[in-house]
MDAnalysis code that builds the backbone (N, CA, C; Angstrom):
import MDAnalysis as mda
import numpy as np

u = mda.Universe.empty(165, n_residues=55, atom_resindex=np.repeat(np.arange(55), 3), trajectory=True)
u.add_TopologyAttr("name", ["N", "CA", "C"] * 55)
u.add_TopologyAttr("resid", np.arange(1, 56))
u.add_TopologyAttr("resname", ["MET", "ILE", "SER", "THR", "SER", "GLU", "MET", "ILE", "ARG", "ILE", "ARG", "ARG", "GLN", "MET", "GLN", "ARG", "ARG", "ILE", "ARG", "ASP", "VAL", "VAL", "ALA", "GLU", "ARG", "ARG", "ARG", "ALA", "ARG", "GLN", "MET", "GLU", "PRO", "VAL", "ALA", "THR", "ASP", "PRO", "ALA", "GLY", "ASP", "PRO", "THR", "GLU", "VAL", "ARG", "SER", "THR", "PRO", "ASP", "THR", "SER", "LEU", "SER", "ILE"])
u.atoms.positions = np.array([
    [76.034, 73.054, 118.022],
    [77.016, 73.763, 118.853],
    [78.398, 73.134, 118.655],
    [79.397, 73.972, 118.506],
    [80.767, 73.506, 118.305],
    [81.427, 73.304, 119.664],
    [82.065, 72.170, 119.828],
    [82.749, 71.896, 121.093],
    [84.020, 72.738, 121.192],
    [84.536, 72.830, 122.375],
    [85.757, 73.612, 122.615],
    [86.928, 73.044, 121.826],
    [87.061, 71.740, 121.811],
    [88.187, 71.137, 121.087],
    [88.067, 71.372, 119.585],
    [86.840, 71.353, 119.065],
    [86.628, 71.625, 117.643],
    [86.967, 73.083, 117.320],
    [86.600, 73.997, 118.194],
    [86.914, 75.411, 118.007],
    [88.427, 75.627, 118.011],
    [89.119, 74.970, 118.916],
    [90.578, 75.087, 118.985],
    [91.201, 74.548, 117.699],
    [90.686, 73.410, 117.206],
    [91.208, 72.808, 115.986],
    [91.007, 73.746, 114.790],
    [89.826, 74.343, 114.694],
    [89.533, 75.270, 113.593],
    [90.421, 76.505, 113.682],
    [90.598, 77.043, 114.881],
    [91.442, 78.232, 115.060],
    [92.878, 77.946, 114.653],
    [93.406, 76.782, 115.064],
    [94.782, 76.419, 114.705],
    [94.920, 76.234, 113.200],
    [93.908, 75.643, 112.575],
    [93.935, 75.453, 111.137],
    [93.950, 76.802, 110.415],
    [93.150, 77.740, 110.881],
    [93.111, 79.074, 110.278],
    [94.458, 79.772, 110.444],
    [95.047, 79.675, 111.622],
    [96.339, 80.312, 111.858],
    [97.415, 79.718, 110.948],
    [97.362, 78.388, 110.759],
    [98.310, 77.718, 109.866],
    [98.156, 78.223, 108.434],
    [96.923, 78.353, 107.983],
    [96.678, 78.839, 106.621],
    [97.163, 80.262, 106.444],
    [96.906, 81.113, 107.445],
    [97.374, 82.504, 107.382],
    [98.895, 82.548, 107.313],
    [99.560, 81.747, 108.150],
    [101.025, 81.692, 108.153],
    [101.553, 81.241, 106.789],
    [100.889, 80.254, 106.192],
    [101.307, 79.764, 104.883],
    [101.173, 80.843, 103.813],
    [100.077, 81.585, 103.837],
    [99.862, 82.649, 102.845],
    [100.898, 83.757, 103.020],
    [101.158, 84.139, 104.258],
    [102.147, 85.186, 104.530],
    [103.527, 84.739, 104.037],
    [103.888, 83.487, 104.317],
    [105.185, 82.978, 103.875],
    [105.263, 82.929, 102.352],
    [104.173, 82.532, 101.702],
    [104.156, 82.480, 100.245],
    [104.321, 83.870, 99.641],
    [103.657, 84.858, 100.214],
    [103.782, 86.231, 99.709],
    [105.182, 86.767, 99.950],
    [105.775, 86.405, 101.080],
    [107.143, 86.846, 101.369],
    [108.105, 86.253, 100.343],
    [107.944, 84.956, 100.037],
    [108.807, 84.319, 99.027],
    [108.622, 84.976, 97.667],
    [107.385, 85.294, 97.310],
    [107.114, 85.936, 96.022],
    [107.783, 87.305, 95.952],
    [107.740, 88.070, 97.038],
    [108.388, 89.388, 97.056],
    [109.892, 89.246, 96.906],
    [110.471, 88.241, 97.559],
    [111.921, 88.062, 97.483],
    [112.363, 87.634, 96.093],
    [111.481, 86.995, 95.334],
    [111.830, 86.524, 94.000],
    [111.635, 87.602, 92.941],
    [111.000, 88.741, 93.288],
    [110.789, 89.815, 92.323],
    [112.129, 90.402, 91.904],
    [112.248, 90.772, 90.626],
    [113.520, 91.325, 90.145],
    [113.805, 92.700, 90.750],
    [115.072, 93.023, 90.823],
    [115.487, 94.341, 91.306],
    [115.731, 95.212, 90.085],
    [115.053, 96.342, 90.024],
    [115.192, 97.259, 88.887],
    [116.188, 98.355, 89.242],
    [116.714, 99.021, 88.225],
    [117.622, 100.139, 88.436],
    [116.901, 101.418, 88.023],
    [116.865, 102.388, 88.931],
    [116.202, 103.647, 88.587],
    [117.160, 104.495, 87.738],
    [116.676, 105.594, 87.140],
    [117.523, 106.413, 86.248],
    [118.801, 106.926, 86.904],
    [118.830, 107.086, 88.206],
    [120.022, 107.585, 88.889],
    [121.064, 106.479, 89.040],
    [120.668, 105.233, 88.710],
    [121.614, 104.129, 88.821],
    [121.549, 103.409, 90.148],
    [120.660, 103.846, 91.031],
    [120.538, 103.175, 92.316],
    [119.578, 101.995, 92.183],
    [119.999, 100.809, 92.628],
    [119.076, 99.676, 92.548],
    [117.916, 99.862, 93.527],
    [116.731, 99.636, 93.042],
    [115.549, 99.723, 93.888],
    [114.722, 98.476, 93.660],
    [114.051, 98.034, 94.679],
    [113.219, 96.855, 94.538],
    [111.918, 97.219, 93.849],
    [111.473, 96.336, 92.979],
    [110.207, 96.530, 92.287],
    [109.146, 95.825, 93.109],
    [108.251, 96.601, 93.681],
    [107.202, 96.012, 94.499],
    [105.875, 96.648, 94.166],
    [104.854, 95.830, 94.192],
    [103.520, 96.366, 93.984],
    [102.983, 96.884, 95.313],
    [101.835, 97.516, 95.261],
    [101.203, 98.026, 96.466],
    [100.881, 96.863, 97.388],
    [101.212, 96.943, 98.656],
    [100.961, 95.828, 99.550],
    [99.464, 95.516, 99.668],
    [99.171, 94.231, 99.753],
    [97.791, 93.785, 99.901],
    [97.452, 93.804, 101.386],
    [96.593, 94.731, 101.769],
    [96.245, 94.868, 103.183],
    [94.986, 94.097, 103.538],
    [94.504, 93.257, 102.600],
    [93.294, 92.498, 102.902],
    [93.558, 91.422, 103.937],
    [94.814, 91.029, 104.098],
    [95.163, 90.010, 105.080],
    [95.985, 90.668, 106.165],
    [95.375, 90.969, 107.264],
    [96.117, 91.589, 108.362],
    [96.030, 90.695, 109.574],
    [97.146, 90.646, 110.291],
    [97.220, 89.785, 111.485],
    [97.359, 90.640, 112.721],
])
């Protein structure tokens, strides 16, 4: 049986990991190059969002 304090520690660790992954993906999106479409308007190049990680 897991104690309450151990459960809290595990939950906080999971939340920290999720926050780190979200921040890493945000940084990766910001570093993606900006492409220019044929009309000359700059548009961001982004892949389909990964919905496997939802908060």
